[in-house]
C-alpha positions as CSV (number, residue, x, y, z in Angstrom):
1,X,0.0,0.1,0.0
2,X,1.5,3.5,-1.0
3,X,2.2,6.0,1.8
4,X,-0.3,8.4,0.5
5,X,-3.0,5.9,1.7
6,X,-1.6,5.2,5.0
7,X,-2.6,8.2,6.9
8,X,-6.2,7.9,6.3
9,X,-6.5,4.6,7.9
10,X,-8.6,4.4,11.0
11,X,-6.9,7.1,12.9
12,X,-8.0,7.9,16.5
13,X,-8.4,11.3,17.7
14,X,-5.2,12.9,19.2
15,X,-5.0,14.6,22.5
16,X,-5.0,18.3,22.1
17,X,-2.5,20.5,23.8
18,X,-3.6,22.5,26.8
19,X,-0.8,25.1,26.3
20,X,-2.2,28.8,25.7
21,X,-1.1,29.8,22.2
22,X,-0.5,26.3,20.7
23,X,-2.7,25.7,17.9
24,X,-5.2,22.8,17.4
25,X,-4.1,19.4,16.0
26,X,-4.5,19.0,12.3
27,X,-6.4,16.1,10.6
28,X,-4.3,13.0,10.1
29,X,-5.2,13.2,6.3
30,X,-3.9,16.9,5.9
31,X,-1.5,16.5,3.0
32,X,0.4,19.8,4.1
33,X,2.3,17.4,6.7
34,X,0.6,19.0,9.5
35,X,0.7,16.2,12.0
36,X,0.9,16.4,15.8
37,X,1.6,13.0,17.5
38,X,0.2,12.1,20.9
39,X,2.3,12.9,24.0
40,X,1.3,12.9,27.7
41,X,-1.3,15.3,28.7
42,X,0.2,18.6,30.1
43,X,-0.6,19.2,33.8
44,X,-2.2,22.5,34.8
45,X,-0.5,22.3,38.4
46,X,2.2,20.2,40.0
47,X,1.3,16.7,41.0
48,X,1.0,15.5,44.6
49,X,3.5,13.1,46.5
50,X,1.7,9.9,45.3
51,X,1.6,10.9,41.7
52,X,5.1,12.0,41.8
53,X,6.5,8.8,43.1
54,X,4.5,6.9,40.4
55,X,5.5,9.3,37.7
56,X,9.1,9.1,38.3
57,X,9.3,5.4,37.9
58,X,6.6,4.9,35.1
59,X,7.2,8.2,32.9
60,X,8.7,11.4,34.3
61,X,7.2,13.3,31.3
62,X,3.9,12.9,32.8
63,X,5.0,15.2,35.7
64,X,5.5,18.3,33.5
65,X,3.2,21.1,33.8
66,X,2.2,24.3,31.8
67,X,4.7,26.1,33.7
68,X,7.6,23.9,32.4
69,X,6.5,24.1,28.8
70,X,6.2,28.0,29.0
71,X,9.0,29.1,30.9
72,X,12.7,29.0,30.5
73,X,13.3,28.2,34.3
74,X,11.2,26.3,36.7
75,X,12.0,25.7,40.3
76,X,10.8,22.3,41.7
77,X,10.9,20.8,45.3
78,X,10.5,17.3,46.3
79,X,11.6,15.0,49.0
80,X,13.7,17.8,50.4
81,X,15.4,18.4,47.1
82,X,15.5,21.4,44.9
83,X,15.5,21.0,41.2
84,X,16.0,23.7,38.6
85,X,14.5,22.9,35.2
86,X,15.7,24.5,32.1
87,X,14.1,25.1,28.9
88,X,16.4,27.8,27.2
89,X,19.4,26.9,25.1
90,X,21.5,29.9,26.6
91,X,21.0,28.6,30.2
92,X,21.7,24.9,29.2
93,X,25.0,25.9,27.3
94,X,26.0,27.9,30.4
95,X,25.6,24.8,32.6
96,X,27.2,22.4,30.4
97,X,29.8,24.4,28.6
98,X,30.6,27.8,30.0
99,X,30.3,27.1,33.8
100,X,30.7,23.1,33.6
101,X,33.3,23.2,36.4
102,X,30.7,24.3,38.8
103,X,28.5,21.2,38.0
104,X,28.9,17.6,38.3
105,X,27.2,14.3,37.9
106,X,24.3,14.4,40.1
107,X,24.3,11.8,43.1
108,X,21.1,10.2,41.9
109,X,22.4,9.5,38.7
110,X,25.8,8.4,40.0
111,X,23.8,5.9,42.2
112,X,21.9,4.6,39.2
113,X,24.8,4.3,36.9
114,X,27.4,2.9,39.4
115,X,25.0,0.2,40.5
116,X,24.1,-0.8,36.9
117,X,27.2,0.1,34.9
118,X,29.9,0.4,37.6
119,X,32.9,2.2,36.1
120,X,31.4,2.5,32.5
121,X,32.1,5.6,30.6
122,X,28.8,7.3,31.5
123,X,29.3,7.1,35.2
124,X,32.9,8.0,35.7
125,X,34.7,11.5,35.6
126,X,38.1,13.1,35.3
127,X,40.9,11.1,33.9
128,X,39.2,7.8,34.0
129,X,36.6,9.2,31.6
130,X,39.0,10.8,29.4
131,X,40.9,7.7,29.0
132,X,37.9,5.4,27.8
133,X,36.3,8.2,25.7
134,X,39.7,8.4,23.9
135,X,39.7,4.5,23.2
136,X,36.0,4.9,21.9
137,X,37.0,7.9,19.7
138,X,39.2,5.8,17.8
139,X,36.4,3.7,16.6
140,X,34.5,6.7,15.1
141,X,37.0,8.0,12.7
142,X,36.1,8.8,9.1
143,X,37.8,5.6,7.7
144,X,35.8,3.5,10.3
145,X,32.6,5.2,9.5
146,X,33.2,4.3,5.8
147,X,33.5,0.8,6.5
148,X,30.5,0.9,8.9
149,X,28.2,2.3,6.3
150,X,28.9,-0.7,4.0
151,X,28.5,-3.3,6.9
152,X,25.3,-1.7,7.9
153,X,23.9,-1.7,4.4
154,X,24.9,-5.5,4.0
155,X,23.2,-6.3,7.3
156,X,19.9,-4.5,6.5
157,X,19.8,-5.8,2.9
158,X,20.3,-9.2,4.1
159,X,17.4,-8.9,6.5
160,X,15.1,-7.4,3.9
161,X,15.7,-10.3,1.8
162,X,14.4,-12.8,4.3
163,X,11.2,-10.9,5.0
164,X,7.7,-12.3,3.8
165,X,5.5,-10.3,1.4
166,X,3.4,-9.2,4.4
167,X,3.6,-9.4,8.2
168,X,2.3,-7.7,11.5
169,X,5.2,-6.6,13.6
170,X,6.2,-4.5,16.4
171,X,8.3,-2.0,14.8
172,X,10.3,-1.2,17.9
173,X,11.3,-4.8,18.5
174,X,11.8,-5.6,14.9
175,X,14.2,-2.6,14.3
176,X,15.9,-3.2,17.8
177,X,16.9,-6.7,16.6
178,X,18.1,-5.2,13.3
179,X,20.0,-2.3,15.1
180,X,21.7,-4.9,17.4
181,X,22.9,-6.7,14.4
182,X,24.4,-3.5,13.1
183,X,26.0,-2.6,16.4
184,X,27.5,-6.0,17.0
185,X,28.9,-6.3,13.5
186,X,30.4,-2.8,13.3
187,X,31.7,-2.4,16.9
188,X,32.1,-6.0,18.2
189,X,32.9,-7.8,14.9
190,X,30.3,-10.4,15.6
191,X,27.6,-11.8,13.2
192,X,24.1,-12.7,14.2
193,X,23.7,-16.1,15.9
194,X,20.8,-17.6,18.2
195,X,22.3,-16.1,21.3
196,X,21.6,-12.5,20.2
197,X,17.6,-12.7,20.9
198,X,18.0,-13.2,24.6
199,X,21.0,-10.6,24.8
200,X,18.5,-8.0,23.2
201,X,15.8,-8.7,25.7
202,X,18.0,-8.8,28.6
203,X,19.6,-5.6,27.7
204,X,16.4,-3.8,27.0
205,X,14.9,-4.9,30.3
206,X,18.3,-3.7,32.0
207,X,18.2,-0.2,30.5
208,X,14.3,0.0,31.1
209,X,14.1,-0.9,34.7
210,X,17.7,-0.2,35.9
211,X,17.6,3.5,34.9
212,X,14.0,4.0,36.1
213,X,13.6,6.2,39.2
214,X,12.5,4.5,42.4
215,X,11.5,6.7,45.3
216,X,14.5,5.2,47.3
217,X,16.8,6.3,44.5
218,X,15.5,9.9,44.7
219,X,16.1,9.7,48.7
220,X,19.6,8.4,47.8
221,X,19.1,5.2,49.9
222,X,22.1,2.9,50.0
223,X,22.2,0.8,46.9
224,X,22.1,-2.4,49.1
225,X,18.4,-1.4,50.3
226,X,15.8,-3.2,48.1
227,X,13.7,-1.1,45.7
228,X,10.1,-1.9,45.8
229,X,9.6,-0.9,42.2
230,X,12.6,-2.9,41.1
231,X,12.0,-6.4,42.5
232,X,13.2,-8.2,39.2
233,X,16.5,-6.2,38.7
234,X,18.6,-8.9,40.6
235,X,17.6,-11.3,37.9
236,X,18.2,-9.0,35.0
237,X,21.6,-7.8,36.3
238,X,22.8,-11.4,36.6
239,X,21.7,-12.2,33.1
240,X,23.2,-8.9,31.7
241,X,26.6,-9.6,33.6
242,X,26.7,-13.2,32.1
243,X,26.1,-11.8,28.6
244,X,28.9,-9.3,29.0
245,X,31.4,-11.8,30.5
246,X,30.8,-14.1,27.6
247,X,31.8,-11.4,25.2
248,X,34.8,-10.3,27.3
249,X,36.2,-13.9,27.7
250,X,35.8,-14.8,24.1
251,X,37.6,-11.7,23.0
252,X,40.4,-12.1,25.8
253,X,40.8,-15.6,24.5
254,X,41.2,-14.5,21.0
255,X,43.7,-11.8,21.9
256,X,45.7,-14.4,23.9
257,X,45.6,-17.0,21.2
258,X,48.1,-15.1,18.8
259,X,45.4,-15.5,16.0
260,X,44.8,-11.8,15.9
261,X,41.8,-9.9,17.3
262,X,39.7,-7.3,15.2
263,X,40.5,-3.7,15.5
264,X,37.1,-2.8,17.0
265,X,35.7,-1.3,20.2
266,X,35.6,-4.5,22.0
267,X,39.3,-5.1,21.6
268,X,40.0,-1.5,22.4
269,X,38.3,-1.8,25.7
270,X,40.0,-5.0,26.6
271,X,43.5,-3.5,25.7
272,X,42.8,-0.3,27.5
273,X,42.5,-2.3,30.9
274,X,45.6,-4.4,30.3
275,X,47.6,-6.0,31.8
276,X,44.9,-7.5,34.0
277,X,42.5,-8.2,31.0
278,X,45.0,-9.8,28.6
279,X,46.7,-11.8,31.3
280,X,43.3,-13.6,31.7
281,X,42.1,-12.0,35.0
282,X,38.7,-10.5,35.0
283,X,38.7,-6.6,35.1
284,X,35.5,-5.3,36.3
285,X,36.2,-1.8,34.6
286,X,36.4,-3.6,31.2
287,X,33.1,-5.4,32.0
288,X,31.4,-2.3,32.8
289,X,32.4,-0.4,29.7
290,X,31.5,-3.4,27.5
291,X,28.0,-3.5,28.9
292,X,27.7,0.3,28.5
293,X,28.9,0.3,24.8
294,X,26.8,-2.8,24.3
295,X,23.6,-1.0,25.0
296,X,24.8,2.3,23.5
297,X,25.5,0.6,20.2
298,X,21.9,0.0,19.1
299,X,19.3,0.9,21.9
300,X,19.0,4.6,21.0
301,X,19.1,4.2,17.3
302,X,16.7,1.7,17.2
303,X,14.2,3.9,19.0
304,X,14.7,6.6,16.6
305,X,14.1,4.6,13.4
306,X,10.8,2.9,15.0
307,X,9.6,6.4,15.8
308,X,10.4,7.7,12.1
309,X,8.5,4.8,10.7
310,X,5.5,5.7,12.8
311,X,5.7,9.5,11.9
312,X,5.9,8.7,8.2
313,X,3.0,6.3,8.4
314,X,1.0,9.3,9.4
315,X,2.2,12.2,7.3
316,X,1.5,11.5,3.5
317,X,3.4,14.6,2.4
318,X,6.5,13.7,4.2
319,X,6.2,10.0,3.0
320,X,5.7,11.1,-0.6
321,X,8.7,13.3,-0.4
322,X,11.2,10.6,1.0
323,X,9.9,7.9,-1.4
324,X,10.4,10.1,-4.2
325,X,13.9,10.8,-3.1
326,X,14.6,7.0,-2.7
327,X,13.0,5.9,-5.7
328,X,15.0,8.5,-7.7
329,X,18.2,6.6,-7.0
330,X,20.5,9.5,-6.6
331,X,22.3,7.4,-3.7
332,X,22.5,4.3,-5.8
333,X,26.0,4.9,-7.2
334,X,27.4,6.2,-4.0
335,X,29.2,4.2,-1.0
336,X,26.5,4.1,1.9
337,X,28.7,6.4,4.2
338,X,27.8,9.3,1.6
339,X,24.1,8.7,1.7
340,X,23.2,11.3,4.3
341,X,24.7,14.0,2.0
342,X,22.8,12.3,-1.1
343,X,19.5,12.0,0.7
344,X,18.5,15.3,2.4
345,X,14.8,14.3,3.0
346,X,15.7,11.1,4.6
347,X,18.3,12.9,6.9
348,X,15.8,15.6,7.8
349,X,13.3,12.8,8.6
350,X,15.9,11.4,11.2
351,X,16.5,14.6,12.8
352,X,13.0,15.7,13.0
353,X,12.3,12.2,14.6
354,X,15.0,13.0,16.9
355,X,13.7,16.4,17.8
356,X,10.3,15.0,18.6
357,X,11.6,11.9,20.4
358,X,15.3,12.5,21.7
359,X,16.5,9.3,22.9
360,X,17.6,10.9,26.2
361,X,14.9,13.3,27.1
362,X,16.8,15.2,29.8
363,X,20.3,15.7,31.4
364,X,21.0,16.4,34.9
365,X,24.0,18.1,36.8
366,X,24.5,18.9,40.5
367,X,25.7,22.2,41.7
368,X,29.0,21.8,43.4
369,X,29.0,25.5,44.5
370,X,26.7,28.6,44.6
371,X,26.2,29.8,41.1
372,X,23.6,31.6,38.9
373,X,22.0,30.9,35.6
374,X,20.8,34.0,34.2
375,X,19.3,36.0,37.0
376,X,18.3,32.8,38.9
377,X,20.6,32.0,41.8
378,X,21.7,28.5,42.1
379,X,22.6,26.9,45.6
380,X,25.1,24.2,46.1
381,X,23.4,20.9,46.0
382,X,20.9,21.8,43.6
383,X,19.8,19.6,40.8
384,X,20.0,21.4,37.4
385,X,17.8,19.4,34.7
386,X,18.2,20.4,31.2
387,X,15.1,19.2,29.6
388,X,15.9,18.2,25.9
389,X,12.3,17.2,25.5
390,X,10.9,20.6,26.6
391,X,13.5,22.5,24.6
392,X,12.8,20.4,21.4
393,X,9.1,21.1,21.7
394,X,9.0,24.7,22.9
395,X,6.8,27.1,21.0
396,X,9.3,29.7,22.1
397,X,11.9,28.3,20.0
398,X,10.3,26.2,17.3
399,X,7.3,27.0,14.9
400,X,4.7,24.4,15.6
401,X,7.0,22.7,18.0
402,X,4.9,19.8,18.8
403,X,4.3,18.9,15.1
404,X,6.0,16.6,12.6
405,X,7.6,18.8,9.9
406,X,10.6,17.4,8.2
407,X,11.0,20.7,6.1
408,X,12.6,22.1,9.3
409,X,15.8,20.1,8.6
410,X,15.9,20.6,4.8
411,X,18.8,22.9,3.6
412,X,17.9,26.4,4.5
413,X,15.1,25.3,6.8
414,X,14.2,26.5,10.3
415,X,16.8,24.3,12.1
416,X,19.7,25.9,10.2
417,X,19.0,29.1,12.3
418,X,18.2,27.2,15.5
419,X,21.1,25.0,15.9
420,X,21.3,25.9,19.6
421,X,17.8,24.5,20.2
422,X,18.6,21.0,18.9
423,X,20.5,18.7,21.3
424,X,19.4,15.1,20.8
425,X,23.0,14.0,21.4
426,X,23.7,16.1,24.4
427,X,25.9,19.2,24.6
428,X,29.4,19.9,25.8
429,X,32.6,17.6,26.3
430,X,30.1,14.7,27.2
431,X,28.3,14.8,23.9
432,X,27.5,11.6,22.5
433,X,30.7,10.1,20.9
434,X,28.6,8.1,18.3
435,X,26.5,10.8,16.9
436,X,27.9,10.4,13.4
437,X,27.6,6.7,13.6
438,X,24.0,7.0,15.0
439,X,22.7,9.4,12.1
440,X,24.7,7.2,9.6
441,X,22.9,3.9,10.7
442,X,19.4,5.5,10.9
443,X,19.6,7.1,7.1
444,X,21.0,3.8,5.8
445,X,18.3,1.6,7.5
446,X,15.5,3.9,6.7
447,X,16.6,4.3,3.0
448,X,16.6,0.7,2.5
449,X,13.6,-0.4,4.5
450,X,11.4,2.3,3.1
451,X,12.3,1.6,-0.6
452,X,11.6,-2.1,-0.1
453,X,8.5,-1.9,2.4
454,X,5.5,0.1,3.2
455,X,4.5,0.4,6.9
456,X,0.9,1.0,7.8
457,X,0.2,1.7,11.6
458,X,-1.9,-0.9,13.2
459,X,-2.4,0.1,16.7
460,X,-5.9,0.9,18.1
461,X,-4.4,4.2,19.9
462,X,-1.3,6.1,18.9
463,X,2.0,5.1,20.7
464,X,2.8,7.4,23.6
465,X,6.3,8.3,24.6
466,X,7.6,6.7,27.8
467,X,10.8,7.8,29.3
468,X,12.3,4.7,31.0
469,X,16.0,4.6,30.6
470,X,15.6,5.9,27.2
471,X,12.5,7.4,25.4
472,X,10.5,4.3,24.3
473,X,7.0,3.9,22.9
474,X,4.1,2.7,25.1
475,X,2.9,-0.1,22.7
476,X,5.8,-1.1,20.6
477,X,4.6,0.6,17.6
478,X,2.6,-2.1,15.8
479,X,2.6,-1.9,12.1
480,X,1.7,-4.1,8.9
481,X,5.0,-4.3,6.8
482,X,4.3,-5.0,3.3
483,X,6.8,-5.5,0.3
484,X,6.4,-2.8,-2.2
485,X,5.6,-3.9,-5.8
């Protein structure tokens, strides 16, 4: 079924925004591309204590109020803590770039990360962080990206060849499996085998539950104390650790055998923690970083691709534009690593999906000393929250900020004048090191999938974004995937 028919199929009503000044939703069949996806209802007032406890674990986005969406700085107080929510690019840059020495990783995040990722790159600071980041940086050079582009295209094409004429799938799960194959092939030099399926499920559960906030986390209770909302984490952690150990010991054995280990991220991590790693001893820091990179290699990109498929299925104009570009074949004679330049509409679609659904909707820092943000005094111990979710949807910074409009990111579009308002990969020294890899994978995967298949959304209600570890969909985005004639 062509994309120009998909948006008219049994579309439920969308929740209207309750922010003053935001226009009403457009019809799903409007070919102008005016489409506003569903997102959690905006509260008129701050929630009570019970709603806050539930929302912190289930979906922190549901706790946002009209004040958060409209104002650049909002002060929240809960459980004796003071949190400063930022929805202004200048203020966010001040915290994460200009005055970054005044802020550190917040204690709650340290508790979550260290319990789940130990000494992984996301949880350490100082020289230890710089050392492992340098190791990772060697795997995202231009020559490496050239190789990754070819490998990603080969993995996706091989996957497409094995698909039936039509099938009903969860786009999130299906694309996650594909993205994991890409990440493992490019960064760990491993091809698909039967062990990957439980690896994917275990890691997804690990990220979803491990990084969700229990009230005991907010109160900074010792890690040894049980969390009422995370009763299954012990089992998940043991399964995840066994997967990481298997990857680690297999690579160490290969390095010690003299047969030669591939020059990839897995080998780089093992060598970085030599001699304990290469001598055969188990190095906890190496295991922590392998676990961190394993999840980062596919979890976020798979979410973006799945969201892009959904958005395109509801926007006939955008679907027509991207299919016209792909069917035109301007990229056919180019190596895959050059497709982002040759496919501006496809790249714009990826970036607009990232704007509406940033994989990490917020970044938190902890004030190490008294400071100020603009005219707002900041006290030592305050939590400062840079809300990427709010910044990307703000009507103060974007025209029709809640709507899906790929033209924003086409050459000369709105986004070219608002680069400071777009931070899906973070900002400052700790910006996501795999940004180019992520965009490259998303463009290549979408280009091949959309050229071969049509996707019709098959859910009874639109998917709702849920922030649990990363931003995921409430229903897995059910679609009917049909091979194009």
